[in-house]
C-alpha positions, 0 to 999 in steps of 0.5 A, a space after each residue: 142902139 142899133 145892132 151892128 155886125 162886122 164882117 171881114 173877107 180875106 182873098 188872095 191873088 197874084 196881082 193887085 187888080 186880081 185881088 181887088 176884083 176878087 174881094 169886091 165880087 166876094 163882098 157883093 155876093 155876101 151883101 146880096 145874100 145878107 139882103 136877100 135873107 133878112 133873118 141874120 140868124 136872129 130869132 125875133 123875126 125878119 129884119 126890116 132894114 139891113 144896111 151894109 157899108 163896105 170897103 176893100 183894102 190891100 192886106 200889105 198895110 197889115 202884114 198880109 202879103 198877096 191878100 186883099 181884105 174886104 170889110 162889110 158893116 151890117 146895121 139893123 135899125 128896125 126889126 119887127 116880128 112880121 118883117 113889114 
């Protein structure tokens, strides 16, 4: 079984284009930071593989007006004490 983390990001904006651009930029920044520091707050050492999958949708589908939702699924298939 692989550890899996789900991250939800919420971004507001006046237009669909602005919200989409902002949520994609924020999602990319979060993924960049996750993959740069592969400890993920876990005590056993560095995570060797950090795999991120992402999507972005309009919050209108869920009753959140003028909001975009970013979703990141982080899986960590392998962890060692040395991070090698």
